[in-house]
C-alpha positions as CSV (number, residue, x, y, z in Angstrom):
1,L,-26.3,107.1,21.4
2,T,-26.0,108.1,17.8
3,A,-22.8,109.8,16.9
4,A,-23.4,113.4,15.7
5,P,-22.6,114.0,11.8
6,P,-19.3,115.3,10.3
7,G,-20.2,118.7,10.5
8,G,-22.0,119.4,13.5
9,G,-26.1,119.0,13.6
10,A,-28.3,116.5,15.1
11,P,-28.8,113.2,13.5
12,P,-32.5,112.9,12.4
13,P,-35.2,111.3,14.5
14,G,-35.1,107.4,14.4
15,G,-31.5,107.1,12.8
16,G,-32.7,107.5,9.1
17,V,-30.4,109.3,6.4
18,T,-28.1,112.5,7.0
19,P,-27.2,114.4,3.9
20,P,-23.4,115.6,3.7
21,P,-23.0,119.0,3.8
22,G,-24.4,120.8,0.8
23,E,-26.9,117.9,-0.5
24,T,-30.6,117.5,-0.2
25,A,-32.5,115.4,2.5
26,A,-32.9,111.7,1.1
27,P,-36.5,110.8,0.0
28,D,-38.7,109.0,2.8
29,W,-38.6,105.9,1.1
30,V,-34.4,105.4,1.5
31,N,-34.8,106.6,5.5
32,H,-37.5,103.8,5.9
33,L,-35.2,101.3,3.8
34,V,-32.2,102.1,6.0
35,L,-34.1,101.9,9.3
36,A,-35.2,98.3,8.2
37,L,-32.3,97.1,7.2
38,S,-30.9,98.4,10.3
39,G,-33.3,96.8,12.6
40,K,-34.7,99.9,13.7
41,D,-37.6,100.4,11.7
42,N,-40.5,102.1,13.4
43,S,-43.4,100.8,11.3
44,E,-46.3,99.4,12.9
45,K,-46.3,95.8,13.0
46,L,-49.8,94.6,10.9
47,R,-51.8,91.4,12.7
48,S,-51.5,88.3,10.7
49,T,-55.5,87.6,10.1
50,T,-56.9,86.6,7.0
51,L,-59.0,90.1,5.8
52,E,-62.2,89.8,4.1
53,F,-63.2,93.6,3.4
54,P,-67.1,93.2,2.7
55,K,-67.8,94.3,-1.3
56,L,-69.5,97.5,-2.1
57,K,-72.1,96.9,-5.3
58,G,-72.6,99.3,-8.2
59,P,-73.2,103.1,-7.8
60,E,-76.0,102.0,-10.3
61,L,-78.7,100.0,-7.5
62,P,-81.4,101.8,-5.9
63,D,-80.1,103.7,-2.3
64,P,-76.3,104.3,-3.2
65,G,-75.6,106.7,-0.9
66,E,-76.8,105.0,2.2
67,R,-75.3,101.7,1.0
68,F,-71.8,103.4,0.6
69,G,-72.3,104.3,4.7
70,D,-73.4,101.0,5.6
71,W,-70.1,99.6,3.6
72,L,-67.7,102.1,4.9
73,H,-69.1,101.5,8.5
74,A,-68.6,97.7,7.8
75,L,-64.9,98.8,6.6
76,G,-64.1,100.1,9.5
77,G,-64.7,97.7,11.6
78,V,-62.7,95.2,10.0
79,I,-59.8,97.9,9.0
80,A,-59.3,98.5,13.0
81,D,-58.5,94.8,13.4
82,M,-55.8,95.3,11.3
83,A,-53.2,97.0,13.5
84,P,-53.1,98.9,16.8
85,S,-53.5,102.6,15.7
86,A,-55.4,101.5,12.1
87,A,-59.3,102.8,13.7
88,S,-57.1,106.3,14.1
89,W,-55.6,106.3,10.7
90,F,-58.8,105.2,8.7
91,A,-60.3,108.1,10.6
92,R,-58.1,110.5,9.3
93,V,-57.7,108.9,5.6
94,K,-62.0,109.7,5.5
95,A,-61.4,113.2,7.6
96,S,-59.8,113.9,4.4
97,A,-61.9,112.3,1.8
98,R,-64.5,113.7,3.6
99,S,-63.9,117.2,3.4
100,T,-62.3,117.2,0.0
101,F,-65.9,115.7,-1.0
102,V,-67.5,118.4,0.6
103,V,-65.3,121.0,-1.5
104,Y,-66.0,119.0,-4.7
105,G,-69.6,119.6,-4.2
106,K,-69.3,123.1,-4.7
107,S,-66.6,123.3,-6.9
108,S,-66.6,124.4,-10.5
109,P,-65.8,121.8,-13.4
110,F,-62.6,122.9,-14.0
111,E,-61.5,122.9,-10.1
112,K,-63.2,119.6,-9.2
113,A,-60.7,118.2,-11.7
114,A,-57.7,119.6,-10.0
115,L,-59.2,118.3,-6.4
116,H,-56.9,115.9,-4.6
117,P,-57.3,114.8,-0.9
118,V,-54.5,115.3,1.2
119,A,-52.2,112.9,2.8
120,V,-52.5,112.1,6.0
121,T,-50.4,108.4,6.0
122,D,-46.8,108.7,8.2
123,P,-44.3,107.3,5.5
124,L,-42.3,105.7,8.0
125,K,-45.1,104.9,10.4
126,E,-48.5,103.4,8.4
127,S,-46.8,102.9,4.8
128,A,-47.6,99.1,5.1
129,L,-50.8,99.5,7.0
130,A,-52.1,101.7,3.9
131,N,-50.5,99.6,1.0
132,R,-52.6,96.4,2.9
133,V,-56.0,97.9,2.7
134,R,-55.1,100.1,-0.7
135,M,-54.8,96.1,-1.7
136,H,-57.7,94.9,-0.3
137,M,-60.1,97.7,-0.8
138,L,-59.7,97.8,-4.7
139,L,-60.8,94.6,-4.9
140,A,-63.4,95.2,-2.8
141,L,-65.2,97.8,-5.2
142,P,-67.2,97.5,-8.2
143,E,-65.2,96.8,-11.3
144,Q,-65.7,100.2,-13.1
145,I,-64.4,102.1,-9.9
146,Q,-61.5,99.8,-10.1
147,N,-61.1,100.2,-13.8
148,D,-61.4,104.4,-12.7
149,I,-58.6,104.1,-10.0
150,S,-56.4,102.0,-12.1
151,T,-56.5,104.3,-15.1
152,N,-55.9,107.3,-13.3
153,R,-52.8,105.8,-10.9
154,I,-54.5,106.4,-7.7
155,V,-52.3,104.9,-5.2
156,D,-53.0,106.5,-1.7
157,V,-56.4,105.3,0.3
158,E,-57.4,109.2,0.8
159,H,-58.1,109.6,-2.9
160,M,-59.5,106.4,-3.5
161,L,-62.0,106.8,-0.8
162,F,-62.7,110.3,-2.5
163,K,-63.6,108.8,-5.8
164,V,-66.0,106.0,-4.3
165,M,-67.7,108.9,-2.6
166,I,-68.4,110.8,-5.9
167,S,-69.9,107.8,-7.3
168,Y,-72.0,107.2,-4.5
169,Q,-72.9,110.9,-3.6
170,P,-73.3,110.1,0.2
171,G,-75.1,113.0,1.7
172,G,-76.3,114.4,-1.5
173,V,-80.0,115.4,-2.2
174,E,-81.2,112.4,-3.7
175,E,-80.1,110.2,-0.4
176,K,-81.7,113.1,2.1
177,Q,-85.0,112.6,0.2
178,A,-85.0,109.1,0.1
179,L,-84.4,109.1,3.6
180,T,-87.0,111.6,4.9
181,K,-89.4,109.2,2.9
182,K,-88.7,106.1,4.4
183,L,-88.6,107.8,8.1
184,S,-92.3,109.4,7.1
185,E,-93.9,106.6,5.5
186,A,-94.4,102.8,7.4
187,K,-96.4,99.9,5.7
188,A,-98.1,97.1,7.9
189,A,-96.4,94.7,9.6
190,S,-97.9,91.0,8.4
191,S,-96.5,89.6,11.3
192,A,-94.2,90.3,15.1
193,Q,-91.1,89.5,13.1
194,D,-92.1,91.9,10.2
195,A,-93.1,94.7,12.5
196,L,-88.9,93.8,14.3
197,N,-87.5,94.4,11.1
198,S,-89.3,97.2,10.1
199,L,-88.3,98.6,13.6
200,R,-84.6,98.0,13.4
201,R,-85.0,99.6,9.4
202,W,-86.5,102.3,10.5
203,E,-83.6,102.8,13.4
204,R,-80.8,101.8,10.6
205,H,-82.3,105.1,8.8
206,K,-82.3,107.0,11.5
207,A,-79.1,106.8,12.8
208,R,-77.9,107.5,8.8
209,A,-80.1,110.7,8.9
210,M,-78.8,111.9,12.2
211,E,-75.0,111.3,10.9
212,L,-76.3,113.8,7.7
213,G,-78.3,116.2,10.3
214,I,-81.8,115.4,8.6
215,Y,-84.7,116.2,10.5
216,L,-86.3,113.9,12.6
217,P,-90.0,113.1,11.8
218,D,-92.4,112.3,14.7
219,P,-91.8,108.6,15.3
220,R,-95.3,108.4,16.9
221,S,-96.6,109.4,13.0
222,N,-95.7,106.3,11.9
223,T,-97.9,103.1,12.5
224,L,-95.7,99.8,12.2
225,C,-98.2,97.1,12.6
């Protein structure tokens, strides 16, 4: 049992630093350091695996929103293997970035400049995971976005992901129009393999359209071969 500090009161959760009467509490990073040195650090242990985050090509190339969605899906699979709770952590990160991006689309230029996603990372349990993801994610981004993130000194994954969304505009008008066109039009297939590839692409576009809430055209109107 941890003894109560002089002056009464219960010790902080996990055995962190209790300030003397009249003084403010120690910052989270101080408590984290004390716990680590005392052998009571409750941060989650990362799996020692070789990581290779998928590369995201520049937003100037065709279908930026759709490519961002594919990249984010692949990224989630890699991050999920990093720690037992990494998948749930990244789900919270994506939700924070996405909700801020929705507000961004409805805001004035002045309001946009002040928008920041809500931080969802627990500094005592998930800081090591967040730091490792931030390092690998930055290297997976196009150079111009890397420079923008570094110049603006963005250090949290939530804000990094939000900045990438601004560049790629996932779920924007252009992506929705492009998806609707791809789902409605089909080219004649030259072979059975070509027809199979076309069906796979159509299913991929369909899944993305359902994510965005787009009305799906009748597939019976499409002829793939």
